[in-house]
VOBA-851331 format. One record per residue (C-alpha): x, y, z. Coordinates in nm, 4 decimals. Example, Ala and Ser with C-alpha at 12.3 -4.5 7.8 and 13.67 -1.06 7.14 Angstrom:
residues 2
R      east     north        up
R    1.2300   -0.4500    0.7800
R    1.3670   -0.1060    0.7140
***
This chain:
residues 365
R      east     north        up
R   -0.7532    2.9343   -1.6903
R   -1.0096    2.7496   -1.5278
R   -1.0592    2.7448   -1.0932
R   -0.9367    2.4261   -1.0018
R   -1.0970    2.4886   -0.6165
R   -1.0492    2.1995   -0.3696
R   -0.9622    1.9077   -0.6193
R   -0.6114    1.8544   -0.4483
R   -0.8265    1.7628   -0.1755
R   -0.9099    1.4214   -0.3700
R   -0.7545    1.3825   -0.6334
R   -0.3361    1.4893   -0.5447
R   -0.0817    1.4684   -0.2752
R   -0.2641    1.6482    0.0418
R   -0.3638    1.9960    0.0116
R   -0.3597    2.3236    0.2547
R   -0.6468    2.5690    0.2466
R   -0.6015    2.8548    0.0274
R   -0.6325    3.0754    0.2689
R   -0.3609    2.9540    0.5176
R   -0.1666    3.2236    0.6295
R    0.1974    3.2133    0.6140
R    0.3795    2.9985    0.9067
R    0.7022    3.2059    0.8928
R    0.7818    3.5216    0.7008
R    1.0012    3.4668    0.3717
R    1.3643    3.6040    0.4297
R    1.5221    3.8660    0.2661
R    1.6920    3.7951   -0.0372
R    2.0316    3.8819   -0.1449
R    2.1522    3.8991   -0.5410
R    2.2776    3.5861   -0.4996
R    1.9479    3.4772   -0.4016
R    1.7989    3.5698   -0.6815
R    1.9864    3.3050   -0.8926
R    1.8174    2.9961   -1.0495
R    2.0008    2.7610   -0.8109
R    1.7072    2.4862   -0.6933
R    1.5120    2.3261   -0.9253
R    1.1470    2.2666   -0.8272
R    0.9295    1.9424   -0.9128
R    0.5716    1.9070   -0.8892
R    0.6125    1.6484   -0.6311
R    0.7729    1.9310   -0.3951
R    0.5099    2.1702   -0.4855
R    0.1860    1.9743   -0.4567
R    0.3195    1.9157   -0.0807
R    0.1955    2.1670    0.1272
R    0.0551    2.3982   -0.1541
R   -0.2862    2.3731   -0.3017
R   -0.3833    2.4189   -0.6564
R   -0.5850    2.7459   -0.5724
R   -0.2520    2.9060   -0.4280
R   -0.0885    2.8071   -0.7104
R   -0.3647    2.9833   -0.9309
R   -0.3514    3.2831   -0.7249
R   -0.0016    3.3175   -0.7857
R   -0.0149    3.2616   -1.1761
R   -0.3176    3.5206   -1.1664
R   -0.0913    3.8044   -0.9969
R    0.2373    3.7284   -1.2256
R   -0.0054    3.7713   -1.4984
R   -0.1675    4.0723   -1.3982
R    0.1634    4.2386   -1.2200
R   -0.0101    4.3119   -0.9450
R   -0.2321    4.2024   -0.6811
R   -0.5132    4.4279   -0.7122
R   -0.5333    4.3285   -1.0482
R   -0.5391    4.0114   -1.0060
R   -0.8197    4.0290   -0.7266
R   -1.0495    4.2564   -0.9726
R   -0.9738    3.9093   -1.2648
R   -0.9969    3.6633   -1.0174
R   -1.3071    3.7991   -0.8144
R   -1.0776    3.6982   -0.5051
R   -1.0064    3.9249   -0.1974
R   -0.6761    4.1030   -0.2312
R   -0.5511    3.9920    0.1465
R   -0.6507    3.6249    0.0303
R   -0.4643    3.6652   -0.2519
R   -0.1169    3.8139   -0.0625
R   -0.1452    3.5282    0.1880
R   -0.1478    3.2658   -0.0650
R    0.1505    3.4107   -0.2260
R    0.2865    3.4321    0.1185
R    0.2217    3.1029    0.1737
R    0.3909    2.9476   -0.1655
R    0.7266    3.1732   -0.0740
R    0.7450    3.0530    0.2438
R    0.7141    2.6678    0.1444
R    0.9465    2.6933   -0.0912
R    1.1967    2.9553    0.0593
R    1.1803    3.1431   -0.2059
R    1.1258    3.5218   -0.2879
R    0.8609    3.4742   -0.6045
R    0.8310    3.8644   -0.6807
R    1.0419    4.1905   -0.6910
R    0.8371    4.4763   -0.5681
R    0.8725    4.7688   -0.7372
R    0.6333    5.0587   -0.5774
R    0.6022    5.2771   -0.9154
R    0.5551    4.9577   -1.1540
R    0.4302    4.6974   -0.9220
R    0.5268    4.3499   -0.8808
R    0.7802    4.1635   -1.1111
R    0.8727    3.7995   -1.1222
R    1.2358    3.6876   -0.9782
R    1.4130    3.4264   -1.2434
R    1.3230    3.1562   -0.9770
R    0.9492    3.2653   -0.9526
R    0.9235    3.2247   -1.3443
R    1.0489    2.8488   -1.3547
R    0.7603    2.8056   -1.0570
R    0.5062    2.9818   -1.2653
R    0.6171    2.7720   -1.5245
R    0.5433    2.4573   -1.3061
R    0.2397    2.5838   -1.1738
R    0.0742    2.6613   -1.5304
R    0.1601    2.3307   -1.6483
R   -0.0168    2.1449   -1.3592
R   -0.3219    2.3743   -1.3633
R   -0.3591    2.2902   -1.7135
R   -0.2695    1.9241   -1.5860
R   -0.5864    1.9693   -1.3742
R   -0.8141    2.1633   -1.6233
R   -0.8089    1.8632   -1.8331
R   -0.9086    1.6255   -1.5517
R   -1.2505    1.8505   -1.4896
R   -1.3286    1.8219   -1.8766
R   -1.2892    1.4268   -1.8631
R   -1.5182    1.4233   -1.5772
R   -1.7336    1.6843   -1.7930
R   -1.7505    1.4696   -2.1150
R   -1.8147    1.1717   -1.8724
R   -2.1111    1.3121   -1.7203
R   -2.2967    1.4414   -2.0625
R   -2.1712    1.1762   -2.3141
R   -2.2905    0.8467   -2.3294
R   -1.9107    0.7007   -2.4653
R   -1.6061    0.5111   -2.2782
R   -1.5408    0.1787   -2.2150
R   -1.7293   -0.0094   -2.0117
R   -1.6482   -0.3933   -1.8800
R   -1.9501   -0.6260   -1.8239
R   -1.8841   -0.9525   -1.6151
R   -2.1942   -1.1970   -1.7330
R   -2.2282   -1.5331   -1.5842
R   -2.1229   -1.8202   -1.8203
R   -2.4473   -2.0119   -1.8463
R   -2.6396   -1.6962   -1.9392
R   -2.4257   -1.5362   -2.1503
R   -2.5429   -1.7293   -2.5165
R   -2.8945   -1.5745   -2.4608
R   -2.8518   -1.2786   -2.2717
R   -2.4906   -1.1409   -2.4352
R   -2.6143   -1.0348   -2.8215
R   -2.9380   -0.8695   -2.7062
R   -2.8358   -0.6913   -2.4203
R   -2.4795   -0.6797   -2.3220
R   -2.3970   -0.5807   -2.7120
R   -2.6698   -0.4641   -2.8308
R   -2.5976   -0.2253   -2.5986
R   -2.2388   -0.1216   -2.8125
R   -2.4492   -0.0932   -3.0792
R   -2.6905    0.1739   -2.9357
R   -2.4226    0.3731   -2.8608
R   -2.1297    0.3439   -3.1188
R   -1.9060    0.5690   -2.8775
R   -1.9047    0.2774   -2.6200
R   -1.5635    0.0759   -2.6024
R   -1.7322   -0.2694   -2.4622
R   -1.5606   -0.5482   -2.3234
R   -1.7121   -0.8857   -2.1601
R   -1.5754   -1.0872   -1.8903
R   -1.7325   -1.4930   -1.9109
R   -1.6983   -1.6700   -1.5648
R   -1.8708   -1.8268   -1.2733
R   -2.0032   -1.6810   -0.9853
R   -1.6911   -1.6975   -0.8090
R   -1.4724   -1.4793   -1.1005
R   -1.7378   -1.2550   -1.1025
R   -1.7484   -1.1371   -0.7215
R   -1.3626   -1.1620   -0.7638
R   -1.3314   -0.9300   -1.0806
R   -1.5547   -0.6801   -0.9184
R   -1.3930   -0.6531   -0.5910
R   -1.0458   -0.5727   -0.7856
R   -1.2149   -0.3249   -1.0158
R   -1.1854   -0.5285   -1.3620
R   -1.5214   -0.5394   -1.4710
R   -1.8055   -0.2631   -1.3672
R   -2.0993   -0.4492   -1.3843
R   -2.2066   -0.8105   -1.3544
R   -2.4967   -1.0028   -1.4778
R   -2.5423   -1.2894   -1.2195
R   -2.6799   -1.4743   -0.9286
R   -2.7383   -1.3999   -0.5626
R   -2.4808   -1.6362   -0.4651
R   -2.2672   -1.5627   -0.1822
R   -2.1899   -1.2047   -0.2890
R   -2.0570   -1.0532    0.0757
R   -2.0881   -0.7063    0.2110
R   -1.9356   -0.5030   -0.0378
R   -2.1307   -0.6256   -0.3400
R   -2.4796   -0.4211   -0.4260
R   -2.7399   -0.6710   -0.5476
R   -3.0601   -0.5842   -0.7655
R   -3.2923   -0.8663   -0.8351
R   -3.4073   -0.8204   -1.2344
R   -3.5900   -1.2190   -1.2587
R   -3.5940   -1.5399   -1.0675
R   -3.5271   -1.8631   -1.1896
R   -3.6908   -2.1324   -1.0406
R   -3.4522   -2.4844   -1.0595
R   -3.6122   -2.7189   -1.3106
R   -3.5276   -3.0866   -1.3883
R   -3.4275   -3.2098   -1.7965
R   -3.4196   -3.5171   -1.8788
R   -3.3858   -3.7133   -2.2209
R   -3.7114   -3.7661   -2.4254
R   -3.6084   -4.1687   -2.3951
R   -3.5716   -4.1197   -1.9784
R   -3.8617   -4.2701   -1.7337
R   -3.9568   -3.9565   -1.6317
R   -4.0368   -3.7825   -1.9458
R   -4.3436   -3.8438   -1.9760
R   -4.4515   -3.6816   -1.7239
R   -4.5103   -3.2785   -1.6102
R   -4.3255   -3.2867   -1.3119
R   -4.0992   -3.4574   -1.0593
R   -3.9973   -3.4535   -0.6688
R   -3.6421   -3.4204   -0.5251
R   -3.7217   -3.7975   -0.3794
R   -3.7512   -3.9467   -0.7120
R   -3.4588   -3.7991   -0.8126
R   -3.2233   -3.8639   -0.5470
R   -3.2080   -4.2200   -0.5846
R   -3.1744   -4.2113   -0.9751
R   -2.8606   -4.1201   -1.2018
R   -2.7586   -3.7276   -1.1826
R   -2.5185   -3.5156   -1.3951
R   -2.4517   -3.1918   -1.2061
R   -2.3547   -2.8557   -1.3385
R   -2.0102   -2.8266   -1.1575
R   -2.0009   -2.4597   -1.0852
R   -1.8420   -2.3106   -0.7779
R   -2.1581   -2.1838   -0.5473
R   -2.3605   -2.3421   -0.7978
R   -2.2767   -2.6779   -0.7050
R   -2.3837   -2.5942   -0.3156
R   -2.7297   -2.4527   -0.4840
R   -2.7826   -2.7486   -0.6468
R   -2.7130   -2.9788   -0.3411
R   -2.8685   -2.7315   -0.0880
R   -3.1299   -2.8572   -0.2642
R   -3.1423   -3.1848   -0.2045
R   -3.0207   -3.1166    0.2019
R   -3.2706   -2.9228    0.2493
R   -3.4682   -3.2353    0.2826
R   -3.2279   -3.4854    0.4122
R   -3.1501   -3.6007    0.1122
R   -2.8123   -3.6767   -0.1581
R   -2.8381   -3.6785   -0.5109
R   -2.6620   -4.0044   -0.7053
R   -2.3952   -3.8108   -0.9101
R   -2.2263   -3.9690   -1.1757
R   -2.0951   -3.7111   -1.3950
R   -2.0371   -3.3419   -1.3761
R   -1.9327   -3.0420   -1.5762
R   -1.8533   -2.6515   -1.6030
R   -2.0005   -2.6400   -1.9063
R   -2.4120   -2.6555   -1.9732
R   -2.3769   -2.7486   -2.2926
R   -2.1831   -3.0533   -2.2022
R   -2.4200   -3.1638   -1.8966
R   -2.7270   -3.0751   -2.1973
R   -2.5481   -3.3415   -2.4381
R   -2.5107   -3.6246   -2.1385
R   -2.8408   -3.6135   -2.0103
R   -2.9421   -3.6348   -2.4047
R   -2.7330   -3.9296   -2.4159
R   -2.9747   -4.0885   -2.1097
R   -2.6489   -4.0876   -1.8493
R   -2.9001   -3.9166   -1.6103
R   -3.1188   -3.6094   -1.5516
R   -3.0045   -3.1883   -1.4773
R   -3.1074   -2.9419   -1.2623
R   -3.0990   -2.5856   -1.4156
R   -3.2246   -2.2589   -1.3696
R   -3.1897   -2.1167   -1.7000
R   -3.3626   -2.2381   -1.9692
R   -3.3215   -2.2279   -2.3349
R   -3.5306   -2.1544   -2.6182
R   -3.3821   -2.4871   -2.7664
R   -3.4543   -2.8135   -2.6335
R   -3.1946   -2.9893   -2.8136
R   -2.8779   -3.0638   -2.7196
R   -2.5727   -2.9487   -2.9596
R   -2.5629   -3.3313   -3.1022
R   -2.9511   -3.2832   -3.1979
R   -3.1077   -3.5052   -2.9432
R   -3.4079   -3.3708   -2.7898
R   -3.4453   -3.2762   -2.4139
R   -3.7329   -3.2355   -2.2111
R   -3.8069   -3.0333   -1.8633
R   -4.0363   -3.1054   -1.6217
R   -4.1289   -2.8736   -1.3020
R   -3.9849   -2.9654   -0.9824
R   -4.2635   -2.9927   -0.7069
R   -4.2350   -2.8420   -0.3977
R   -4.1308   -2.4831   -0.2981
R   -3.7708   -2.4285   -0.3622
R   -3.5502   -2.1196   -0.3737
R   -3.4747   -2.0073   -0.7411
R   -3.2370   -1.8324   -0.7996
R   -3.1952   -1.4490   -0.8383
R   -3.0658   -1.3134   -1.1807
R   -2.9496   -0.9559   -1.1233
R   -2.7379   -0.6607   -1.1630
R   -2.3870   -0.6835   -0.9657
R   -2.1758   -0.3824   -0.8535
R   -1.9069   -0.3263   -0.6193
R   -2.0658   -0.0906   -0.3099
R   -1.7408    0.1484   -0.2260
R   -1.7156    0.2268   -0.6671
R   -2.0052    0.4294   -0.7668
R   -2.0798    0.3557   -1.0665
R   -2.0216    0.5747   -1.3872
R   -2.2697    0.7327   -1.6239
R   -2.1660    0.5265   -1.8908
R   -2.2684    0.1848   -1.5675
R   -2.6054    0.3532   -1.4946
R   -2.7210    0.3907   -1.8731
R   -2.5890   -0.0004   -1.8977
R   -2.8197   -0.1206   -1.5988
R   -3.1341    0.0751   -1.7288
R   -3.0966   -0.1376   -2.0174
R   -3.0772   -0.4299   -1.8219
R   -3.3787   -0.3328   -1.6373
R   -3.5791   -0.2859   -1.9370
R   -3.4720   -0.6071   -2.1048
R   -3.4691   -0.8633   -1.8061
R   -3.7336   -0.9341   -1.6350
R   -3.9828   -1.2454   -1.4706
R   -4.1612   -1.1740   -1.7966
R   -3.8864   -1.1651   -2.0384
R   -3.5530   -1.2494   -2.0700
R   -3.3539   -1.2745   -2.4008
R   -3.2994   -1.6258   -2.5351
R   -3.4979   -1.8490   -2.2425
R   -3.8829   -1.9866   -2.2555
R   -4.1312   -1.8662   -2.0698
R   -4.1261   -1.8993   -1.7566
R   -4.5001   -1.9326   -1.6400
R   -4.4795   -2.3011   -1.6634
R   -4.2231   -2.3677   -1.3866
R   -4.3466   -2.0538   -1.1924
R   -4.5414   -2.0747   -0.8929
R   -4.4163   -2.3951   -0.8000
R   -4.6641   -2.7160   -0.8547
R   -4.8107   -2.8728   -0.4744
R   -4.6987   -3.2099   -0.4014
R   -5.1237   -3.3238   -0.4469
R   -5.1448   -3.1919   -0.7963
R   -4.8382   -3.3600   -0.9642
***
């Protein structure tokens, strides 16, 4: 039986050191006291008895003497004796009848306690096996969050491509806005998220993979469509269609506020495709950070991208995790894939970023 040292300190109800000696000597038992009157639960046993002490007791019961158990499990006889005395003291029972010539024999209550201990030790052994398999094999359940504007471009190649590469991985994806993904990291509903560096908080870890500068999208018939770049001052007086997602909207508004400007918002939507369709139909311009390869809206009308003149804070696309929770090996391997597939030079489903970055100085517009 595997030795389960110290596991109760982290997984169960409050361990006591295996070497802890008895606090009082068990009372001498009468014949009546050897009857199986009480019933012992695992919760009672785990209250102040460690798995290591149970292991020493079971080994002694199986081998019939403390000396034999000491030889088999390579633990000193005094330590085993102290562990057995501690169990007897805590449960207030006599576990063994001691025969000078025949060694130790379990009492009826001792047999019941041994059965409970064996069951618990077997369960602890299975915990170790689960952890061992998880550490050495890429399998299990992976829960990935993805910012909804990125999903159509990133998910097929990066996220679901991972589950195709590792067939034993069960993958669950959650789409949402920035606030939703952060909330789900806090509640441990997802293991990792591909999102932005927006209002993360102290308990969220963020690793930047790529920068996404803001740019302007207009219809092919828009007055600005023949320009290469445009200033925020020019945009402020024109109709704007806002991508109205929590935290994202604050980011877009902050671009104007930095220069004391306020955009003329005439329409808004939480859907990137709805915003693109409204722009393609001439309702207004929009600001985006993502840059899909397609320059058509869903209705087939063409869109034109323009540089945004000046220096503006880009969105950083990266990996977000919950700091208090150490990533599993499976999560780490997925994060390695993201690092390989997402960078400033390449993002699945997006056009090259060289057109948008570095920014165009105002005098070269």
